[in-house]
Structures are given as C-alpha cells and as structure tokens.
N, C-alpha and C positions, 0 to 999 in steps of 0.2 A: 505493500500499498504505499501511495506516495505521502510523504511527511506533511507535506504542504498541504496537500487537500484531504487528509483523514480528517473525519469529524471530531471535533474538539466540545468539551461541557462548555455550558453559558459562562461567561468571564474567560475562557480561555484555560481553568483550573480544575482540576478534580476535585471535590471537597472529601475530606478524609475523616470528618467529624461527624455524620449523620448515621442514620439506621440502616442506609441502603451501602454503606460501605461497612459498616460493622457485621450485617448480614452475608456480604458477599465481596471483602475486598481484593478479589482476585479480578474481578471485571475492571476496577480500575487500572491496576496492574498491566492488564492484557491491553486495556485502551491504550495506556501509555506506551507499552510496548511496541505498539503498532507505530508510533512515531520515531521510537530511537530509544536507546538503551537510560534516557532519563527524560523527566517532562514534569511542566507546572502542576503544583496541587495546591490545595488549601487546607493547613493542619487544623487551623480553627477560625472562626470568624474573623476576619482581618490578616491573620497569619501568614503569607505565602512562602512556598519554599520549593525547592527542586528535588523532586524523589527519584533517586538512582534505582533503576529496576533489573537492569542487567549486570551479571555475574561480574563479567570481567572489568566492568566500568566501576563495580562497587569496588571490587579489590584496588583498582587504581587510586580511587579515594583513600580507602582505609590505610593503605601502606605509603601513602604520600604526604607526611606531615608536613614538609616544606612549602606545598602549594595549597594544602587544605588544613587549616588550623581547626583547634577545637574549643578555642577560647571563644566563648559566647558574646565577650565583651565588645567583639568586632562587630556584633550584629547591629548592622544600621538602621533599620526601621524600628527597632527597640530604642538604640540611642537618640533617634530621632523623636521620641514620643509616640509613635504612629502605633505602638502596641499599647494596651491599656494595661496596666501592673495587675490588674484583676484577670487576665487572660486565662483561661482554664492550662493552656500547655505550658505558664512561665514554669511552674514547678519543676517541669523536667527539661528545660530548656534554657533558664536561666543561668548565668555564671556562679558556679560554686567554686570556690579553690581546693578540690578535690582532683583526682586522678582523672575522671572524665572531662574535665574542662580546661585542662591544663597542656601544655606544651614544651618541649626541648628539655632543659635541665632542670625544671619545675614539676615537670611532669614524671621525670627519672627519678628524682629523690624520692616523691611522694609515692609512687608506683612501687619503689622498692621497699619501702616501709610495709606497704599492704600485702606486698606478693611474699615478702620474707617471714610475715608475720601468719598469713594462711597455711605458708608452706608447714608450719608445726602443728597442721591439724592432720592427722592420720585418720584414714579409712577407718581403722578400730575405733577411736575415740567418736567419729561421726556418728557411726552406727551405734555406738554406745549410747549418746545424746538423743539420737533420735527416736531409739525404741519405746523408752518410758514415755515420752511425750505423746508418742502415737497410740500408746496404750492409756493414756490419760485421757486424751480427746475421744477416742472410739468409747471410753466408758461413760463419757459424757451423754451419748446418745444409744448406745446398742439396745437398752431395753424398750425404746420406743419403737423399734423397728421401721422407722423411716428417718432420713437425713438429710440435709444438704450438702454432701460432700466439698463443695468449693467453700461455702463460708463456715460451714462447723468444723471443716478438718484442713483442707490443702491452703487454706488460706491462714488459718490460725498455727498451724504447725510449723511455717518457717519465721512466723512471728516469735513464737516461744523458744524456737532452737536459737535466734540471735540474743534472746536475753541469757539463754544459757552460754553460748559461744562468748559473749561480752563481760561475763560475770557478774549479772545485773541482782543486787539483792532484792527482795519482794516489793517494796513500794516505787522502786526507779522502774523494775522492768513491768508493774501494772502500767506507769505512765508511759512507759516507752511503747509497750502494745497497743494502748488506746490512742496514744498519738499517731503513730506510723499508721494504723488502720484508717484513722479520720483522714491522714494527707490522701493516702490511696482511693478512698472513696469520695472525696470530696465534701466532707462535710467539716465547714468550718476551718478551712484549711489554715487559715492566718493563725487562729488560738491553737491548734494543734502544733503548728510550727513552733510558735514560741514555747509552749510545754516541752516538746520535742528539744528544744534547745537547753531548756534550762535542766531536763533529766540527765541528759548528755555530759552538760558541763559537773553537775553534783556527781555523776558517776566517775569522770576523769579525775576530780578531785580526790574521790575514795580511792581510788587505782592507785594516783600518785602517793599516798599516806601508806595505803595496804595493797600491793601488788597481788596478784594471785596467778594462778594457771589459765589465762583468758587472753584473747584477742585485744582486748583494750591494756592490759598491761605489757603486752609483747609489743603493740605500737608504742606506747610510752617508752620502754628499754628500748628501742631500736636507736642503732646510731645516728640515723637521719635527723633524731632531737627534734621532734613535731612541738610547736605550741599548742596551748589547749584548743585554739580556734581551729588550727589544722587537726588536730585531731578528731574534734567534734565533727568537723566535714567529713574525714575520710569514713568514721563511724556512720555517717546518715548515708553517706555512698555505697557503703557496704551493706547496708539494710536495703536501702533503694534498689540497688542491683542484684539484690537477692532474693526479696520478700516476694515483690511482683513476679518477673521471671519463673521462679519456684512454684508460687502457685499456681500459675497458667501451666507450667510442665507437668505438676501432678494432676491437676484438674482435666487437661485436654488428653493426657494418656489414660486415666481412669476411663474417660468417655469412650474412648478407642476401644480400649479393652471391655467396656459393658454394652459397646452399641450392637445390637443385633443385627446391623446391616454389615458390619464387617466380622462378625461372629469372632472376637478378638479372642477370648477364653477359649471359646470351645472348638477353634481351629488351632490352638496350641501356641498361640501368639505369645512369646516370652515377655516380660515385663522391659527388659532391656530394648528389646525388637520395638514395644511400642514406645516408648521413649524416643528412640531414634528416628522411628516414621513420624511423631510428633515434631522433632527437631527438623524434621524436612518440611512438613506439609502443613502443621499448624504451629509456626515459629512463636514461642512464647512471648517474646518482644519482637516484633514483627518489622517494625520501621522505628531506627532511632540513629544512634551514632552522628550526631548533628555535626556536619563540618560550615567552615566559612573559608571560602575560595580568597586568597592574599591578593587576588589581581581577575579580572574577567575570564573564565575558562569555558572552552567549547567541550560539551558531554555528550558527543556524538550527535551535532546537531543543534542540541539546545544550550544556549550561552548560561550560563549561573555567573552571575555578577558577582563582583568583590563583596564582599563582607553581608553576603545575603545566605540564608540556612540551605544548606544540600543535606538531606535526610538520605541515609541507606535504609533503602528496602530489603531487609534481611529474607524475608519471605518471598519478595518478587525475585529476588536472584535466586535463590533458591528454586525456584520454578521455571527459571530462565529455559528455552527449549534448547540451549548449547549443553545444559548439563542432564539430558533426557537419560543417558545412560548410567552417570553417577548416581541418579535420583532412584532410577527402579534397581541399582544393585544397592541403594541405601549406603552409599561410602560415605563413610565418616568424617572422612579428609575433606569432602569436597562442599559440604553444606558451609552457610556461613551462619548458623546460631549464635555462635560463639564470637561474632565477629572476626576479625583479622587484623594485622600489622600490630604498631605501638601500644593500643589501647582493646587488643583483644581481651576476653574475658580472662582473668587468671584464676577463677574459681570453677571451671569446666568441671574438673573431676570430682571436687567435692558436691557440686551441684547434683551431679547424676548419682553419687552414691544417695545422696538425702532422698531423691525422687524414687530412686528402687527402693530403699527402705521402706518409705512411707506407703507405697503403693502395695508391697507385700505383705505387711502389716495388716492393711485394711481387706485385701482380699482374702488373707488366711483367718484373719477374725470373725467375717463375715461372707463364708464361701456362697451363699444364695443371693450376693449382694446383684440387684438388678435396677434399669434404671425404672424410676417412679412414671415417668411422661414419656412419649414419643419423641426419639430425637429430633423431630422437624419441630418440636415445640419449644426446644431449648432455646433461649436467648444470647446473643454474643454482645458483650460490654462495648459501648460505642467509645470511640477514643482512634487518636491515629497510630499509636505506638504499639499498642499490644493487641493479641489474639487472644481472649479472657472471656470466658462464661460468665453471665449473669449469676445463675445457680445451677447444680447438678444435684437436682432430687433424686434420692434411690430409696428402696425397700428392701428389706430384708427380713428374715427370721428373728422377733427378740432374743438377745443373749443375755445373760446377766452380767453386770458391770463389776466385774471382779478381777479386770486384767492388772490393776494398779497392786491389791492385795497380794496377786501372786508375784509380781515384781519385787515387792517388798520382801517376801518371804524369799526369793533369791536371794537377797542381800542381807538373809539373815535377819529382818525384823517381823518378830511376831505380831501379828493382827487378830485379836478374837474374831471371830464369825460374826459377832452382835456389833462390833465396832465400825461406825461408818465412817468411811473416808473423805474428809473435805472434798465437796466440789464447788465449781464456778458455773452458776447456772447461765446458760447461754443467752437468754434475753435478758437478763438483769446486767449482763456484761458488757453485752452491745449497748444499752440503753443508757446505762448510768455507771460509766467506766471509773469515775473520780470519787464515787460515793460507795460504792461497794467493791468488796473483795476482787480481784479480777483473776485471771487465767494462772497468770506467774505465780502469785502468792499464793494462791489454791493449789498450785502444783508442788511448789515447795513445801506447803504445811502438810501434804504427804507424807514427805520424807521425813517430818518431825512426831510423827504421832507413835 
C-alpha cells in the first residue's frame, strides 16, 4: 500500500487511549504498519507521539542512546506548557531521576546500583518469598468458591512481594501497598504519590539506622553512594517497573491457561510455555520506553521531530511479519517484551520466576479453576502502555483456608486448630487502607501468632 495514500485516522493520529484500542490494539498497529515502521499516535488527549511498530526500527531506537535520549526533560510540548500537569500519562512519562529517565554516566551509575542489588536475589529466595504470599492470598478467597484472580491475586502478590524485598515493617508496608495500588488505578494519584514518597523516605531512614538483608539496605550500602532522593526514586522505579508488568504477566498467562478456546491446561501447555506465549502475543507492557530524538530523525518515511516522544511498541514489534518464523517457534531471544539496549529490563529472570511460582501455586491449590464468564465478556483496561485485564473472574470448588497454617507448621510454629489466623478482608483493605489493618501487616501478624 502506498504510504501517502493509505487511509489515516481523523487528525492524522491513531488514538491509543479509547475503548477501541483496549479491545483490539493490533488494528492500530496494523494500520500504522501499512504506512511504515513508525507512525503518529495520540497517547492521551493532547499528547502526540510517534509509535515504532517495526522490529528492526525498534532495535535501532533502543540501541542508539546517542541519537535517542530517555531524559523526559527534553519533551518540548511539556516544556512549552501544552501538556496539562494532570494529564493521565504524565506519571508514566514525566522525568524522574531514576534508571528509566537518565542517560550516559548518570544512567550507568544508577543502573549499576540497581542491577548489583537485584543480583543478590537468587531463585531460591524468590520462590521462598513468593510461596507464603501466594498461600496467604489464596486463603483469603478459597472458601468462597469464586474470586477475581486479577485484583484478588495477580495484583496484590507483587505488591506484597516488594514489601518483603524492600524489608518493610508493617505500617510502612501497608501504606506502600495502598499508595502504589491507588497510583496504578488512577485514584487520587496526587495524594497517593505524596503518601508513597513519605513512606519510602521513612523506610530509607529506618534502613540507614538498621540495615537488613533486603534491597533497600543493599542500595544504601552500594558504592554508588545514592542520596536519599535517589534511593527513593530507584525504589519507586523498581515497584513501577515490577508490579504492573508482573500483574499483567500473571493475569494474561492465567487467562491463556484457563481459556476453553485455547485449551491451555487440557492441551498440556506448561506454565513456562504460557508465559512465553504471553510475552510474544499479549505483551504485559505493550508500548513504552519513551525516547526523545536529539535531532529530527527519519523513521522509515515518518519524521520524528527533535524532543518529541518516540514510543516503542513492544507488542507491535513482536507481531512484525518479519518475525513470523521466530514467533511461530516462540524463540525467546527474538521478542522485545523485556526491551533491548542499555535500558533493557534488568530483572527478567526474577520476574519469570515470580510469575511461574504464583501461577503454579494457584493452579495446584484450586485444580478445578475455571473462568466464571465467557472469555469474550472479559474487558481490557484502557490505556496506551499496558495490555491488562480489568478483572479475571473465576469459579472453583471451595476449599478450607488452611494453607498458611500448614506453612507455619512447616516452619515449626504450632497453631491450634481452633486458633484463627489473622486476615485482611479484601473489601475493607481496598476501601479504607489508611484506617484498617492492611494486607502486609496482616500477613506479618500470621508469623507472630
């Protein structure tokens, strides 16, 4: 199809923030691909960008940090006041002094502190941390015979896991969980961001006084000598880059395994294979890695102007016809779900271990798990960056909430059969996180009975 004569959307830009995009993002990717490896999009009302949909062009951008900078302070439209400060994409795009938004020597210094700290997390420790959290969350709903596996499980597990990895005490962990949850859900994000900042600064001060065997302490002790502000921003980055993608990876893989259309479990599909399929075809973070060209750049017939956002579509790059054979073989080295170049995800191995462990736990605990609605009734959450379900309702045979008691007994802690274990009621924890005991403090209470 001729690039100049191919049909274009109204205003010349494809919207990526409406229900139509959420329902079928590939119709936008295909529409852009008809014009070339990149095209004009609207990320949110009034926020224009160039979306890279070709695999080869995506690699070109991701691997050339000299021509394509990550520092969002270059963003011309934002600097000129043309982007309102309450625009919904700003939390994901505005500059923060962390690994995602820095270049050159600053990026290398911050990234080394992060990667060195993450390298101290071995697979055994990750599994040991995930398993009791999974047991705890399953106990919250296993007696009901129904659950929303996205919001009751896939969303909460990584949030609680980061409390564990960061070494959070009960009160700080409850605030961290509720604040990050509110930010992801767009609920009073300004207040939530203030609470998040305050509790992380409190955590950093605590760990400077009393370091532990946790990521926060390791970052503090790193030779890079991060300031408190830098520490806070790296912790926010780790949670932001870990919680949302992990939630979507777990949720999308569970959907594949439970889908009667794909017969995931019935066909003998392994959990690892389901995760790989999701990374290729339902990429959890579908569009991100915003770059700002330092000069006007021709991206296969579309000129990306200097200091304007160039967003990488990992999902579209993965579906590039040029990768048909690699996609058919599910070649792990070819997809871009983990990014590429100097900003590639430093935690892909831990992320996969977390997802595999969480999925195996729920499938083993509730072996007759089925979707509670037809797959076509499921909704995808609107937004330009993620591929995320709104909910994943399931049904199963009710089972006793005894998993945490068994875990305690395995640790040598005697629990009388009549002794109730502390719980965190789901509805109360969601609606009033500041006034009622949250999931993290309730989880910690179990190990004090």
